[in-house]
N, C-alpha and C positions, 0 to 999 in steps of 0.2 A: 504494500500500500504506500502511495506517495501523494502527499497533499501540500498545497501551497498555503502556509500559515499567513504570510504577508507577501507582498510583491518582492520577489527575489529571496524569499526565505522558504525553503522546502524541507518537509519532514518525510523521511522514508522509514517505514517500519518493516523489519525482516523477521517475521515470526518463525521460530524453529524450536524443536524440542531437543536439539542436539546437546545443548549446554546447560549447566547448572547455574551459570552466571548470566547476567544481562550486561550489555555494553552500550553506553551512550558515546556517540562520536559526533563532534561538531567541527565543521570545516568552514573557515572564513577565507574567501578567495578574492584577491584584488589583482589588478595588473602589476606585473613585476617591475619595480622601480628600485634601482640599486641604492639610492639615497634613503629609502624607507626600510630596507630589510633589517638593518641593525636595530632600529627602533622597534620594529615589530617583534624581533627576537627578544629584546629586553622586556617588552610587554608580556610575553609568555612567562618569563622568569618571575615577574611580579604576580601575575594572575594565578599561577599554579602553587603559590606558597602562602598567600594571605588574602583576606577579603575584609570588608567593613565589619561583618559579624565575627570574623575569626582573624583579628589583626596581627597575630603572631603565628609563626610556623608551628608552634606547639599546639595552639588552639585549632589550627587548620587540620593538623594531623590527628588530633583527638576526635574531631568530628568524623573523619574518615574511619577511625577505629570504631566509633559508635555504630557506624553502618556496616558492622561485621567485617571490618578490615577491608573496606573498599579502597580501590586505587584511583588516583587522579593524576594526570600529567598533561603537559602541553609541549608542542614543538613547532618548528617551521619547516617548510619544504617548498621547493619550486618545481613546477612542471610546465615545460615549454615557456609560454609568455605569462604564466600565472605565478603569484606568490601566495602560499597557503599558510594559515595559522590553524593548527589542529588541537582540539581538546578531547581527551579520551577518559572515560570513567567506566570502571568495571566493578560490579558488586554482585553479591550472591542473590539468587532469586529467592524472594521471600517464602516461597512454597517449601523450601528446604530447611528453613529455620522457624517455620510457623509464625511468620511475622509479615502480614500483608502491607504493613506501613513502609517497608523498605523501598519499594519503587517510588512512591510519592516523596519520601524523604530524600532519596537520591536526586530526584528531579528538582527538589527545592534547593539542595546543595549546589547543583549545577547552575540554577538561576541566580543564586547568591553570588557565585564566582563571576558569572558573566555580567550581571547587571549592577552589582554593588561592590566594585573594587575598593581596595583600601586607600581611599582618596577623600579629600575635603576641599571644598571651594575650588573645584576644578584643577586640583593638582594631587599627585600621588604623595602619600605619607613620606616625608623626606628621608628619614633614617633608613627605612627598608629600601627605598628607591636607590639611595647611595650605595648600600651594601650590594644589591643585585647588579647595579651598573658596574661596580668595580669587579665583581665576580665574573661578569660576562666579558669584560675587556681582558681580564686575565686568561679566561678560557680561549678567547680568540687569538691571543698572543701565544698560547701554549700549543695551538694546532700545529705549528711549525716543528714541534718536538716529535710529532708522529710523522716520520719521514714518508710513509706510504700515503698518508693523507696530503702531505705537502706536495708530493709528486703528482697526485691526482688533481689537486686544485691548481697546481702550476700548469699542467697540461690544459685544463679547462680555460685558464686565463689566456694561454697562448692561442688556443684554437678559436676562441670567441673574442680575440683581441680587439676587434672593431666595434663590439657591442658592450657598452657599459653595464647593461642590465644582466647580460648572460655570463660575463667573464668572472664575476665574483661569487663567492659561496652564498647559499641560501640564508645563512645567519648573519651576513653582512661583514663589515670591516670595523676594526676598533676605532679608527679615526672618525667614523661617522657617529660615534657615541660620546666622544670626549666632551663636547659642548652641550649635550642634551640635558635639559632641565626636567624636573618633576612635572612642571606645568606643561611643557612641550609634549612630554610623553602622554599626558592625559589627553591631549588633542589627537595623538595617534590612536589612542584607545577609542575616542569618540568617532573618529573616521572609520575605524574597523566596525564598530557597532552600527553606524548609520549608513555606511556605503558599501561594505563588502557583500558579495553574494554569500548566503549562508545555507549550507547543506547540513541537516541534522539526520542522524541515523540511530535507530534503536534496534538491536538484534538480541534475540533470546526468546524464551517461552513466555510471551506476553499477549495480552488482548489488545488488538490494534486500537479499538475505540477508547480504551482506558489510557493508552499512551498518548493518543491524539489530544485527548482532553487536557492532560497534564501540560503538554507543550503549547497548546492554544492559549493557555492562561499566562504564558510568559510574555514579557513586554517588548517583543520584536516589533520593528516598524517597517513600513514599505521602503524598498531600496530605489534609488534613482536608476534609470536605464543607463547601461554603459556597455559598449562593445568589448568583449574579452575573448579574442581569438586564442585558442589553446596552443596551437602549433607555432614554434619558432622555425623560420626557414633561413638558411644561410647558403648562398651559392658556393659551389665548389670553385676553387682557384687553382691555377697552374703552379703557383708558388707554394713551396713547403716551408712553413715557419719552423725555425729551430731555436732552442734555448738550452744553455747549459748553466746549471746552478751548482755551486760548490759549497759543501757543508762538511762538518766533522762527522762523517758517517763510516760505518763498517761495510754496509751493503748498498751498492749503487742501485738506482731505479731508472729504467728506460721505459717511458710511457709514450704511446703513439695515439694520435687522434685522426679518425677517418670520417670523411663525408659519405653518407649512405643514400640519402634521398628517399628513405623508407620511413613512413609514418604510421602511427597507431591506427589511423582510420583507413588504411589501404589494405586491399585484399592480400598483398604480398607480405603482410606482417607475420603471418604464421610461417611462411617459407623462410622469412628472415630469422625467426627464432631457431629454425633448424640450422640455417647457415651459422649462426652464432654458436650453437651447440657443437657443431663440427669444428669451428675455427678455434674457439678458446673457452667456451662456456661450461664444459664438462671435463671430468678426469680422463675421458678417452679422446678428447679433442686433439687437433693437430698441434696446437701450441704446447699443450701439456705433455703429450707423448713425445714430440720431436725436439722441442726446445729444452724442456725440463728433464724428461726421463732419458731419452735416447742419447742426446748430446751432453747432458748434464751441464748446460750453460746457464741455467736459471734456478733460483731458489723457489720461485713461483712464476707462473706465466698464465695469464687468463685474459679473456675479452668480455666486455659488457656492452649492451646497446641501450640507447635512449631514443625511443621512437616518438618523442615529443619535440626533439630537436634535430632529428636525422643524423645522429652522432654515434660513432662506434669508438670505443677506447680499448687499448691493449695495455695491460699493466704487467711489468716484470721486475723482479728483484735479481740483480746480477753482480758479478765481479766486474768492476768498471773497465778493466783491461780487455774484457770480452765484448765491449759495446758493439763494435762493427760486425763481429761474427753473429751476435744475437740479432742485430737489426736485419742483416741479410737473411737469417734463418726465419724470422717472423714474416718478412716479405715473401719468402719462398712458400710458406704455408698458405698465404693468401693466393699466390699465383697457382698453387696446386688446386685450390678450390675453383679458381677462375678457369682452370682447364677441365674441371668436372671430375677430378680424381677422388672419388668417394666410393668405397666398397658398399655392397648391399648390407653387410653386417654393420658398418659404421652408421649408415642411414637408419637402419632398424633400431640400433641401440640409442641413437639420438632421439628418435621419435618416442621410444619407450620411456626415456628419462623425462622428456617434456610432458608426456601423458601422466607420468607419476607426479611431477610437479603440479600439474593442473588439478589432479585428484586430491592431492594434499591441501591445495588452496581451498577446496570445497569444505574442508573441516576447520578452516581458520576464520574466525569471525571478522578479523580486520581485512583479510583478503576478500571476503564476501562484500564487505562495506565498500572497498575500493572498486570492485567490479560494478556495484550498483551506482557509485559516484560517476564512473566513466560512462556507464550506460546512459546517464542523464546528460552529461556534458558533451558526449560524442555518441549520439543515439544510433548512428548507422553501424556502430561496432558491436552492438548487442548480439550475442549468439548463445544458443543452448549448449549443454554439455555434448550432446550428440553432434551438433553442428561443428563444434570445435574439433572433436575427434575425427570427424569426417574430413574436415579441411586439412588436418594434420596428416592423416593417412594418404591424402592425395598429393602431398609434396613430393616432387621427383628430384633426382640429381640435376636434371636440366634446369629446374626452377632455382635451385641453390646456385648453380653455375652462373645463371643470368644475373642474379643479385650480386654475386661476388664480383662480377665484371664491372659493376657500377660503383664499387667501393674504392675511394681514392684517398691516399694519404695526404693530410693537410698540415699536421703538426707533430714535431718530435721534441719531447721534453726529457732532458737527461740530468739526473741528480747524481753527482759524483763526489769523491773525496776532494779535499782542498788542494791536495798535491796532484799535479798532472802526471799522466802515465807516459813514459817514453817508449 
């Protein structure tokens, strides 16, 4: 069941008897703007720890404990041209603790968090704001200590070099927070509550009408109309961008970024999942078997796809002196797929693993919510389990080969030791 509570505010209830818990999930979606991402991330840090009724983290946690140990958390994400703030709450179904009040009490807690932040006179409570701001800046600065994350973000910045919104991480940059005040952040909160598209989901063993009544009582308002195209498109270029960063590290990282031209709303998406599984997505893939296992040139080697930006990335951990060998070997694996060099066994195993992934997702409440979300934002992608399995079964080596031939290298990011190799 899906109903519009207000203009631009949609509630979707997914009744199922699979789980003993109920999950609330709220997604606020706005156009991706680099200068806003850090502030929106800081907002989640404040909203997930205190509110007006629960002004300390202790009081906030105690209320969750009262709800039989419920969990609540918030984060940010970006998808194509969109920036998302997510709030998730999981709690036991009242049927299992003989307490019918759990569901309405959980809804009341969610409403308290969203509509009554720890703020007075249109500004967040200063002490808590200052603590969370400093904590977030420290976290942003610490990301560079995770060299795998540093290389991944470095590749993204290089690949999307010409687009300010796409090149930076979803949580923003520390310099965008330095001058932010508690009053300014409250305006970010108001913008989110007044302007973002809001998708609410409830999954669990619930009565739809009862859930609808709880959410209809919340103080959501109509949103203004705004065009929000999901997919980010970047044209392929003939120039390959390269960057070398030197840090005091033991293990070098060689990451490659490719243009694919394949998007989530295209029929080729399923075949592209097969391509990625064969290339670097699974333990039997060409990157894993040939770069890591056979040649022992990498500590890890894998690929991942982003079908909202037409982007494919390869991640490897290597000995820096082997950089050129590894680069050539990665390119050879792609060329092998471009020639259609896939055995029947490799194709069957890849399909079996994708099928297994899909079936596992049907048991995961958050995966079901994500599917429902995308079915609403990109309705032409909706398919049943049988339709997915049928489309997967129909993928041929020729399909994979055709997609591989359109994959083109655009960016090479190399993280190496501070001393050069002779």
